[in-house]
N, C-alpha and C positions, 0 to 999 in steps of 0.2 A: 101423665107420671113425671114425676121430678125425681132428682137423683140425691137427693137429700140426706137418706139414710143408707147411700151407699159407704164404704169403706172411704176414709178421709183421703187417702192416695188416689184411690180410682175416681172418686170426685173431681179430684183438681186436675188429674187428666183429661174426662169427659168435659170439664168445664174449657181447658185449656183446646181441644180439640172442636170447640163451638157448639156443643150440642147442649140445649138447655131443657129440652123436656122429651120423651118418647112420641114418636109418630103412632098412628093407628095400630100397624102390626106390631110394631115392639110393645106397645099397651097391653097386648092381650098376650102374647109369648113370655115375656121376660118375668112377670109373676108368676107363670106354671112354673117355668125353670127353677127361681128360686124358693118356690114351696115343695121342690122335690118330686113334681111330677115328669113322668115319661111324656114327651110332646111332638106329634108332629106337626111341625112349622111350616106351611104352605102358602108361598105366596110366589110373585113375580119378581123379576130382576129388578134391583133397585129399590125395592120396599122395605130394606133395613133389616134383611137377614142377618148378615154379615155381623154388623156392630151391635146387634142384639146377641148375636154366638160368643161374642168376644167379652162384652160388659159381664153378663151371665156368668161366664166362666170364670173372669177374673173374682168378681164377687163371691162366687161359692167356694173359690179357695182361700178368700180372706185376705186376697192378694199379699200371699207370703208363702216364701218356698217352707218345705218342709219333707223331711227324711229324703230318700233318693228314690221312692217308686213314682213314676206319673201318677198323678191324680185327676186329669183329664187326658183324653185322647179325643182327637179330630180326625178321621179320615176324609182324605182329600184324593181327588181323581189322579194327579202326576205331580212332578216336580214343578212344576211352575205353579200351580194351584197352591202347594205346599209353602212356596216363597214367597210368594204375596200374600198368604194368609198371614205370615209370621212380620212381615213388613205391618202390616195392620195392626196387628196384636201389638205390636213395639210402641203403636202410639198411645197405649193406652196401660202397658206395664212399665212404665218409666216411674220413678221413684218408689217402686218396688223390687224384691230381690226374685220374682216369680223365674223360673229357669224355663226359655219356651227351646225346643229343638224338632229339626223337622227331618225325617227319615224317608229316602226315596231312594230309587234303584240306579240313578247315575251317582253314585258317590261308594267310596270301598266298604264293604259290608264289615270289616273287621274294624274299620275305625270308628264306624256306626256303632258297634256292639262296645267299644271302648269308651267312647263319648257318652252313651247311655247309663252307662254303668255307674257313671260319677253323679248321676242324679239328674233329675228332670222332673218337673210340675206339669208342663203342658206340653204333650207330645203330638206333633202333626205328622200324619203320614200316608202313605200310598199304599192300598191295601195289600199289593204283593210285600213289597219291605217290611211292612207292618207284621205279616204273616212269618215271613223268612226271621225276623229278630224274633217273635215268639217262639218258634220252634226249636230256634237255637238255646232256648232258654237265657237270652237277653233283656227280656222284659217281665217283669210282673204285674200282671192286672188286678191283682186282688184287692188292691187298695185304691182302684177308679172310682170316683165320685160322678164322673159326666164322661159317658161314649158318646159321641155325636156323629155326624155325619153331614158334611159340606156341600152344599150343592150335590146333593144326591143322586140326581138324577143320572149320573154315570154307573151305578150299581148294574145297571141292565145289561152294560155289557161285560164279557173276558171273565164270566163266573166269578164277578164280583159281590155278588149275593151271599154266595156260600162262602166266601171269607169272612164276611159280618157276621153269617149265621155262627160258624166256629167260634172266633173270638168272642162272642155275645156270651157263651158259654163260661169264660174264664174271667168274667167279671161280676160276681156275685154282688156287690156292693153298687154298682154304678147304676145311674139313671141312664137312660136313652134319648138322646133328641136328633131329630131328623130335619134338616133343614133342606128343602127341594123347591123346585119351580113347579113339578108336577107331583100328582099323587096319584103316580104309574103304579102296575100291579106288583111287580118286586117290591117298592115300598110296602104296598097293602099288607102283603104276605109275611111281613115281620111282627103281625100282631098276632099272629097264630103261635109264634115262636117265642118271641121275647118283649114285644111291646103290647100286653095283652089289656091293660087298662089306660092306653096313652090319651092324652087329651089329644084333640085335633084342633088346630087353626088353619083355615084353610080361607086366604085371599085371592084365590083362583076366579 
């Protein structure tokens, strides 16, 4: 699958990053996200999950900022994962005005509340800090188009599974996409709560 029908700014960034076409995993996953399906995207490390997520997110948001509420939320396991993912995103958000923001525990909560208030398009957050910001009325999830879990195997620990369940109830417009190396029991359980008709791409 080529990128010729993607937003011009995104297409230019993809080309500058050295991507000419999708790999087999991306070829199955990305059209499903583009079509508006809930998706389980299961595959081994280095199969292209992160790139598929980034390109799909930017395309879904039209590569443009819009109002103040986040339209894409990506839940990650910790600060390092959040910052690493933001760095990867920045390769593909050049020449766009999309606003990226990372929310994690090792940062002043009041500063995060203030910074999020001024507007964000793509929010990358750890589960605990995301939940804290939400319950302090610092986040509005009603405009979310994409609610994603990145490298979602981490949710089997520390009650993260329940954080995701509670937050999913506050995102009525969102499509849910889970990227993971394994299709473990905690992830499968989401099918009974908010991933009822999800499409499954499993490369394991």
